[in-house]
C-alpha positions in Angstrom: -161.2 15.3 -30.4 -159.6 16.2 -33.7 -156.8 18.2 -32.1 -156.1 15.5 -29.6 -156.0 12.8 -32.3 -153.7 14.7 -34.6 -150.1 15.9 -34.3 -149.3 19.4 -35.6 -145.9 20.7 -34.5 -145.1 24.3 -35.1 -142.4 26.8 -34.6 -142.5 30.5 -35.5 -139.8 33.1 -35.6 -140.5 36.8 -35.7 -137.6 39.3 -35.4 -136.9 42.9 -36.3 -134.6 43.3 -39.3 -131.0 44.2 -39.1 -130.5 47.8 -38.1 -134.3 48.2 -37.4 -135.5 49.2 -34.0 -139.0 47.8 -34.2 -140.6 44.6 -35.5 -143.7 45.5 -37.4 -144.5 41.9 -38.4 -146.9 39.9 -36.3 -147.8 36.2 -35.9 -150.8 34.6 -34.2 -152.5 31.3 -34.0 -155.6 29.7 -32.4 -155.8 25.9 -32.1 -159.3 24.8 -31.2 -160.7 21.3 -30.9 -162.2 21.2 -34.4 -160.3 23.9 -36.3 -157.0 25.8 -36.1 -156.0 29.2 -37.4 -152.5 30.5 -38.2 -151.9 34.1 -39.3 -148.9 36.2 -40.2 -149.0 39.9 -41.1 -146.5 42.5 -42.3 -147.1 46.2 -41.5 -146.7 48.4 -44.5 -144.9 51.7 -43.7 -144.3 54.3 -46.4 -140.8 55.5 -47.4 -138.2 55.5 -44.7 -140.7 55.5 -41.8 -139.0 53.4 -39.2 -141.5 53.9 -36.4 -143.3 51.2 -34.5 -146.5 50.3 -36.3 -149.4 48.4 -34.8 -151.0 47.5 -38.1 -149.8 43.8 -38.3 -150.8 43.1 -34.7 -154.3 44.7 -35.1 -154.9 42.7 -38.3 -153.8 39.4 -36.8 -155.8 40.0 -33.6 -158.9 40.9 -35.7 -158.6 37.6 -37.7 -158.1 35.5 -34.5 -161.1 37.2 -32.8 -163.3 36.6 -35.8 -162.1 33.0 -36.1 -162.7 32.2 -32.4 -166.2 33.8 -32.6 -167.2 31.6 -35.6 -164.6 28.9 -36.4 -165.0 27.5 -40.0 -162.9 26.7 -43.0 -165.5 27.8 -45.5 -164.3 30.1 -48.2 -166.9 32.8 -47.2 -165.8 32.5 -43.6 -162.1 33.0 -44.4 -163.1 36.0 -46.6 -164.9 37.4 -43.6 -161.9 36.9 -41.3 -159.7 38.8 -43.8 -162.3 41.5 -44.1 -162.4 41.8 -40.3 -158.7 42.6 -40.4 -159.3 45.2 -43.1 -162.1 46.9 -41.2 -160.0 47.0 -38.0 -157.3 48.9 -39.8 -159.7 51.3 -41.5 -161.4 52.1 -38.3 -158.2 52.9 -36.4 -158.3 56.5 -35.0 -154.5 57.1 -35.0 -152.7 59.8 -36.9 -151.1 57.4 -39.3 -152.9 55.1 -41.7 -152.8 51.5 -40.8 -151.9 49.1 -43.6 -150.8 45.5 -43.6 -150.3 42.4 -45.9 -151.7 39.3 -44.4 -151.9 35.5 -44.9 -154.2 33.1 -42.9 -154.4 29.3 -42.9 -157.4 27.5 -41.5 -157.3 23.7 -41.0 -159.7 21.1 -39.6 -156.6 18.8 -39.0 -157.5 16.9 -42.2 -157.6 19.6 -44.8 -156.6 23.2 -45.0 -157.5 26.4 -46.8 -155.5 29.6 -47.0 -156.4 33.2 -47.8 -154.3 36.3 -48.3 -154.2 40.0 -49.3 -150.9 41.6 -50.1 -147.5 39.9 -50.3 -147.2 37.6 -47.2 -146.7 34.1 -48.6 -147.8 30.5 -47.9 -145.9 27.3 -48.9 -147.0 23.6 -48.7 -144.3 20.9 -49.0 -144.8 17.2 -49.5 -142.1 14.6 -49.9 -139.4 17.3 -50.1 -141.2 19.3 -52.9 -143.2 22.5 -53.0 -146.7 21.5 -54.1 -148.7 24.7 -53.3 -147.9 28.4 -52.9 -149.7 31.6 -52.7 -149.4 34.6 -55.0 -148.5 38.2 -54.3 -150.9 41.0 -55.1 -148.1 43.1 -56.4 -147.2 44.6 -59.7 -143.9 42.6 -59.8 -145.9 39.3 -59.5 -148.2 40.4 -62.3 -145.2 41.2 -64.5 -143.8 37.8 -63.8 -147.1 36.1 -64.8 -147.1 38.1 -68.0 -143.6 36.9 -68.8 -142.0 40.3 -68.3 -139.9 39.4 -65.2 -138.2 36.1 -64.0 -139.6 34.8 -60.7 -136.3 34.8 -59.0 -136.0 38.6 -59.6 -139.1 39.6 -57.8 -137.3 39.8 -54.4 -135.2 42.7 -55.6 -137.6 44.3 -58.1 -138.6 47.9 -57.3 -142.4 47.2 -57.7 -142.5 44.2 -55.3 -144.3 46.4 -52.7 -146.6 48.1 -55.2 -149.7 46.2 -54.1 -153.2 46.5 -55.6 -154.9 45.2 -52.4 -154.1 44.9 -48.7 -155.8 45.4 -45.4 -156.5 49.0 -44.8 -156.5 50.0 -48.5 -158.5 53.0 -49.5 -159.7 51.2 -52.6 -162.1 48.3 -52.7 -160.7 45.5 -50.5 -160.2 42.1 -52.3 -158.9 38.9 -50.8 -158.1 35.5 -52.3 -159.1 32.2 -50.8 -157.8 28.9 -52.0 -159.6 25.6 -52.6 -159.6 22.9 -49.9 -156.3 21.0 -49.8 -156.3 17.5 -48.3 -153.4 17.0 -45.9 -151.2 13.9 -45.5 -148.9 12.7 -42.7 -145.4 14.4 -43.0 -146.8 17.4 -44.9 -145.2 20.8 -44.0 -146.6 24.2 -44.5 -145.2 27.7 -43.8 -146.4 31.3 -43.6 -143.8 34.1 -43.9 -143.4 37.8 -44.5 -141.6 39.9 -47.0 -138.4 40.0 -44.9 -138.0 36.2 -45.4 -138.6 35.9 -49.2 -136.6 39.0 -50.0 -133.5 37.3 -48.4 -134.3 33.5 -48.9 -135.6 32.2 -52.2 -137.7 29.1 -52.8 -134.7 26.8 -52.8 -133.6 28.2 -49.4 -137.0 27.5 -48.0 -137.0 24.0 -49.4 -133.5 23.4 -47.9 -134.7 24.5 -44.5 -137.5 22.0 -44.4 -135.3 19.2 -45.8 -132.6 19.6 -43.1 -135.0 19.9 -40.3 -135.6 16.1 -39.9 -139.1 16.5 -38.6 -138.2 19.3 -36.2 -139.8 22.7 -37.1 -137.4 24.6 -34.8 -134.4 23.3 -36.7 -136.0 24.6 -39.9 -136.6 28.0 -38.4 -133.0 28.2 -37.1 -131.6 27.1 -40.4 -133.7 29.7 -42.3 -132.7 32.5 -39.9 -129.0 31.7 -40.5 -129.6 31.9 -44.3 -131.3 35.2 -43.9 -128.6 36.8 -41.8 -125.8 35.3 -43.9 -127.3 37.0 -47.0 -127.3 40.5 -45.4 -126.8 42.9 -48.3 -124.1 45.5 -48.4 -126.4 48.1 -47.1 -126.6 46.0 -43.9 -130.4 46.4 -43.8 -132.7 43.3 -43.5 -136.4 43.8 -43.3 -138.4 42.4 -40.4 -138.8 38.7 -40.9 -141.4 36.4 -39.6 -141.9 32.7 -40.4 -144.1 29.9 -39.0 -143.3 26.3 -39.8 -146.0 23.6 -39.1 -144.9 20.0 -39.4 -147.8 17.6 -39.6 -146.8 14.3 -38.1 -150.3 12.9 -38.1 -153.5 14.1 -39.6 -156.8 13.4 -37.9 -158.4 10.0 -38.7 -162.1 9.6 -38.1 -162.7 6.5 -36.0 -166.0 6.0 -37.9 -164.2 6.3 -41.1 -164.9 2.7 -42.1 -168.6 3.0 -41.5 -168.6 6.4 -43.1 -166.8 5.0 -46.1 -169.4 2.2 -46.3 -172.2 4.7 -45.9 -170.5 6.9 -48.5 -170.3 3.9 -50.9 -173.9 3.1 -50.3 -174.9 6.7 -50.7 -172.7 7.0 -53.7 -174.3 4.0 -55.3 -177.7 5.5 -54.6 -176.5 8.8 -55.9 -175.1 7.0 -59.0 -178.4 5.3 -59.6 -180.3 8.5 -59.0 -178.0 10.4 -61.2 -178.1 7.7 -63.8 -181.9 7.8 -63.7 -181.8 11.6 -63.7 -179.4 11.5 -66.6 -181.6 9.1 -68.5 -184.7 11.2 -67.7 -182.8 14.3 -68.6 -181.6 12.9 -71.9 -185.2 11.7 -72.6 -186.5 15.1 -71.6 -183.9 16.9 -73.7 -184.6 14.5 -76.6 -188.2 15.1 -76.2 -187.7 18.9 -76.1 -185.5 18.7 -79.1 -188.1 16.7 -80.9 -190.8 19.2 -79.8 -188.5 22.1 -80.9 -187.9 20.4 -84.3 -191.7 19.8 -84.7 -192.3 23.4 -83.7 -189.9 24.7 -86.2 -191.3 22.5 -88.9 -194.9 23.5 -88.2 -193.8 27.1 -88.0 -192.1 27.1 -91.4 -195.0 25.0 -92.9 -197.4 27.7 -91.6 -195.4 30.4 -93.2 -195.2 28.5 -96.5 -199.0 28.0 -96.5 -199.4 31.7 -95.9 -197.2 32.4 -98.9 -199.3 30.0 -100.9 -202.5 31.8 -99.7 -203.7 28.6 -98.0 -204.7 30.1 -94.8 -206.8 27.2 -93.4 -203.9 24.9 -93.6 -201.6 27.6 -92.2 -203.9 28.1 -89.2 -203.6 24.4 -88.3 -199.8 24.4 -88.6 -199.4 27.6 -86.6 -201.7 26.4 -83.9 -199.5 23.3 -83.6 -196.3 25.4 -83.5 -197.9 27.8 -80.9 -198.9 25.0 -78.6 -195.3 23.5 -78.8 -193.7 26.9 -78.2 -196.0 27.3 -75.1 -194.9 23.8 -73.8 -191.3 24.7 -74.5 -191.8 28.1 -72.8 -190.1 29.7 -75.8 -191.4 33.2 -75.4 -189.7 34.6 -78.5 -191.0 31.9 -80.9 -194.4 32.1 -79.1 -194.6 35.8 -79.8 -193.6 35.5 -83.4 -195.9 32.5 -84.1 -198.8 34.4 -82.4 -198.3 37.3 -84.8 -198.6 35.0 -87.8 -201.6 33.2 -86.2 -203.4 36.5 -85.6 -202.7 37.4 -89.3 -204.2 34.1 -90.5 -207.2 34.4 -88.2 -207.8 38.0 -89.5 -207.6 36.8 -93.2 -209.9 33.8 -92.7 -212.4 36.0 -90.9 -212.3 38.5 -93.8 -212.6 35.7 -96.4 -215.6 34.3 -94.6 -217.3 37.7 -94.7 -216.4 37.9 -98.4 -217.9 34.5 -99.0 -221.1 35.5 -97.2 -221.4 38.6 -99.3 -220.8 41.0 -96.4 -218.5 43.1 -98.6 -218.6 46.3 -96.7 -217.6 44.5 -93.4 -215.1 42.4 -95.3 -213.3 45.5 -96.6 -212.8 46.7 -92.9 -211.7 43.1 -92.0 -209.1 43.1 -94.8 -207.9 46.5 -93.5 -207.4 45.0 -90.0 -205.6 42.0 -91.6 -203.3 44.4 -93.5 -202.4 46.1 -90.2 -201.6 42.7 -88.6 -199.5 41.8 -91.6 -197.0 44.4 -90.5 -196.1 42.3 -87.5 -195.7 39.2 -89.6 -193.1 40.3 -92.2 -195.8 41.7 -94.4 -196.7 38.2 -95.5 -200.0 37.9 -97.5 -200.0 41.7 -98.1 -200.5 41.2 -101.8 -203.3 38.7 -101.2 -205.0 41.0 -98.7 -204.8 44.0 -101.1 -206.2 42.1 -104.0 -209.1 40.7 -101.9 -209.9 44.1 -100.5 -209.9 45.5 -104.0 -212.1 42.7 -105.1 -214.5 43.2 -102.2 -214.6 46.9 -103.1 -215.5 46.0 -106.7 -218.2 43.5 -105.6 -219.6 46.2 -103.3 -219.7 48.7 -106.2 -221.5 46.1 -108.3 -224.2 45.8 -105.7 -224.3 49.5 -105.2 -225.0 50.0 -108.9 -227.7 47.3 -108.7 -229.2 49.0 -105.6 -229.2 52.4 -107.3 -230.8 50.8 -110.4 -233.6 49.3 -108.2 -234.2 52.7 -106.6 -234.5 54.3 -110.0 -236.8 51.5 -111.3 -239.1 52.0 -108.2 -239.7 55.7 -109.2 -240.1 54.8 -112.9 -236.8 56.1 -114.1 -236.3 53.2 -116.6 -233.4 54.8 -118.5 -231.5 55.6 -115.3 -232.1 52.1 -113.9 -231.0 50.5 -117.2 -227.7 52.6 -117.1 -226.9 51.5 -113.5 -227.7 47.8 -114.3 -225.5 48.0 -117.4 -222.6 49.6 -115.3 -223.0 46.8 -112.7 -222.8 44.1 -115.5 -219.7 45.6 -117.1 -217.9 45.9 -113.7 -218.8 42.4 -112.8 -217.6 41.1 -116.2 -214.3 42.8 -115.8 -213.8 41.3 -112.3 -215.1 37.8 -113.4 -217.8 38.2 -110.7 -220.2 35.6 -112.0 -222.9 36.1 -109.3 -222.8 39.8 -109.7 -223.1 39.6 -113.5 -226.0 37.2 -113.2 -227.7 39.5 -110.7 -227.2 42.5 -113.0 -228.6 40.5 -116.0 -231.6 39.4 -113.9 -232.2 43.0 -112.9 -232.1 44.1 -116.6 -234.4 41.3 -117.6 -236.9 42.3 -114.9 -236.5 45.9 -115.9 -237.3 45.1 -119.6 -240.2 43.0 -118.5 -241.6 45.9 -116.5 -241.1 48.3 -119.4 -243.0 45.9 -121.7 -245.7 45.5 -119.2 -246.0 49.2 -118.8 -246.3 49.7 -122.5 -248.9 47.0 -122.7 -250.7 48.6 -119.8 -250.5 52.0 -121.4 -251.9 50.5 -124.7 -254.7 48.8 -122.8 -255.3 52.0 -120.9 -255.4 54.0 -124.2 -257.9 51.5 -125.7 -260.0 51.7 -122.5 -259.9 55.5 -122.7 -261.1 55.4 -126.4 -263.9 53.0 -125.5 -264.9 55.2 -122.5 -264.8 58.3 -124.7 -267.1 56.5 -127.2 -269.5 55.7 -124.4 -269.6 59.4 -123.6 -270.3 60.2 -127.2 -273.1 57.6 -127.4 -274.5 59.0 -124.2 -274.5 62.6 -125.5 -276.2 61.4 -128.7 -278.8 59.5 -126.7 -279.4 62.6 -124.6 -279.8 64.8 -127.6 -282.3 62.3 -129.0 -284.1 62.3 -125.7 -283.3 58.7 -124.9 -282.5 59.3 -121.3 -282.3 55.6 -120.4 -279.7 55.0 -123.1 -277.9 58.1 -122.1 -277.7 57.0 -118.5 -276.5 53.5 -119.6 -273.7 54.9 -121.8 -272.7 57.5 -119.2 -272.5 54.8 -116.5 -270.3 52.5 -118.7 -268.0 55.4 -119.4 -267.9 56.3 -115.7 -266.9 52.8 -114.7 -264.2 52.7 -117.3 -262.7 56.0 -116.3 -262.9 55.2 -112.6 -260.9 52.0 -113.3 -258.3 54.0 -115.2 -258.1 56.4 -112.2 -259.3 59.5 -114.2 -261.0 61.2 -111.4 -261.6 64.5 -113.2 -263.3 62.8 -116.1 -265.4 60.7 -113.6 -266.5 63.9 -111.9 -267.5 65.4 -115.3 -269.5 62.2 -116.1 -271.2 62.5 -112.7 -272.3 66.0 -113.7 -273.8 64.6 -117.0 -275.6 61.9 -115.0 -277.0 64.5 -112.6 -278.2 66.6 -115.7 -279.9 63.4 -117.0 -281.5 62.9 -113.7 -282.9 66.4 -113.9 -284.2 65.8 -117.4 -285.8 62.5 -116.3 -287.5 64.3 -113.5 -288.7 67.0 -115.9 -290.0 64.4 -118.3 -291.9 62.7 -115.5 -293.6 66.1 -114.7 -294.4 66.6 -118.5 -295.8 63.1 -118.7 -298.1 63.9 -115.7 -299.2 67.1 -117.5 -299.8 65.1 -120.7 -301.9 62.6 -118.8 -303.9 65.4 -117.2 -304.5 66.9 -120.7 -305.7 63.5 -122.0 -308.0 63.1 -119.1 -309.4 66.6 -119.6 -309.8 65.9 -123.3 -311.6 62.7 -122.6 -314.0 64.6 -120.3 -314.7 67.2 -122.9 -315.3 64.6 -125.6 -317.8 62.8 -123.3 -319.6 66.1 -122.9 -319.6 66.6 -126.7 -317.2 69.4 -126.4 -315.1 68.1 -129.2 -313.3 71.3 -129.9 -312.1 71.6 -126.3 -311.3 67.9 -126.3 -309.1 68.3 -129.4 -307.3 71.2 -127.8 -306.4 69.2 -124.7 -305.3 66.2 -126.9 -303.1 68.5 -129.0 -301.3 69.8 -125.8 -300.7 66.2 -124.7 -299.5 65.3 -128.2 -297.0 68.1 -128.1 -295.6 66.9 -124.7 -295.3 63.3 -125.9 -293.6 64.5 -129.0 -291.1 66.4 -126.9 -290.6 63.4 -124.7 -290.2 61.1 -127.7 -292.8 58.7 -126.3 -294.1 57.3 -129.6 -296.5 54.9 -127.9 -298.3 57.7 -126.0 -298.0 59.8 -129.1 -299.8 57.2 -131.2 -302.5 56.9 -128.5 -303.1 60.6 -128.3 -303.1 60.9 -132.1 -305.8 58.2 -132.3 -307.9 60.4 -129.9 -307.4 63.4 -132.1 -308.4 61.5 -135.2 -311.6 60.4 -133.4 -312.4 63.9 -132.3 -311.8 65.1 -135.9 -314.5 62.6 -137.1 -317.0 63.9 -134.6 -316.3 67.5 -135.7 -316.7 66.5 -139.3 -320.2 65.2 -138.6 -321.4 68.6 -137.2 -323.8 70.5 -139.7 -322.5 73.3 -141.8 -323.1 76.7 -140.2 -323.2 75.3 -136.7 -320.8 76.8 -134.4 -318.6 74.9 -132.0 -315.6 75.4 -129.9 -313.6 73.3 -132.3 -314.3 75.6 -135.2 -313.5 78.6 -133.2 -310.1 77.1 -132.3 -309.5 76.0 -135.8 
């Protein structure tokens, strides 16, 4: 329907050049219902090669075939059409390389787009003026753009055919596709090859469309006369091909009004949506900027707190900065902040161990914090080193105290005192109040123990003196025969020495007590003998045998005297005195046992 409701009048002209046998240009078009395709190509022969060359025809046919297979005016589609022409020439199996410049125009009868590779050209005219033209992919055109060559000198410049891209090139193929151009009624566009622009300049082309009076064939005829009239002295004119398309009427969509209304409605909706989106975006961006500003502030505050050794406050600021960096998905700041956060956590952990008195573990923790500081610009390195040194000093104070305690346990009072004093001096130098107090307490306790030991030694010495005196008393009593007193003194001495732990002396006393027990047993036997003697003496006295009686009493008296039993000794002496009275009463000259014994 687009083709039927639009008017595109065209005329093309393609002729071999003057004194040339073959026309190596080619033109083709395909006008479909929705799209139309117009193509011109110029075969590129090297040197003075005047043979017939199929390159232009192959390139045009490849574009038309690709277009008919998938009609479109998208930029990618046009690039694929031109690439199809390039591939067709590269795949040719002939003896000669196939190369061609090409320009293609695709229109949907409302707009057009053109694409090219090489130095075939495109012009679009409106109201008698050239409003759009293609560029050449030549060194001459490049020199013109750089200001090294006037545009009107390109047609005769020796580098006009030195192309950096074309169909069939051995290098990477590149094509150029224009933007979409909206068409209007009475617009005219043309496609033409090198044989045209080398003989007719831009003004000639403009004159041709101006004199045509809406008839493309008149424009073509007029242009051909200009080309032939400008035949150079050599008499050679290159192959020339031109296609004029006069647009009397572009396609108008019958639903255009409804579509415009719908477009307006949609546009309003889009405007509202875009406005809301913009507002939300601005709010979101403002919010992100605010978050980023807060992140930076918290980040810098955290660093300042670290520099001021206030790690608890630094931890809070860095956690805030880290959370904001995570919300912002700022990986770089998140990584940097995390390094500082790990440093702060390590220092706080070490400080807590230090505060709890776990100095050995705190030293290791400060070492870990020092390693983490390397990833945080070595911040807090001085603080960490001083705290680790302080923890080492505190640990040394406690080690001195511990060694002192160990020496005190084994009674090395001087060694213990030396360690306690070393601990107190070190604690004083470090202003370690608790350590100094602990060392002083240990010294006070040590001096108390020493004094108690002295007192104990004095008391022990006194107890030993008393016990020794008990032994002396016991020995005296034993010598005097007072076995009861000897046992008493020996037992008192034994108890005293046993309390003092003098086991050897206790054993010696036990031997003395055993000797006393033997003597007691012997005395008991002697006392029995003495009692038997007294009984025998009493029997002799009853029988009047006073001499025998006295003899038995004397034996008993000797035993009691040895035993030291004064009571018994007095009793037996009384019996002897009585017997002596009886003997004194015996007449003189009488004989008796008593006299014989006397």
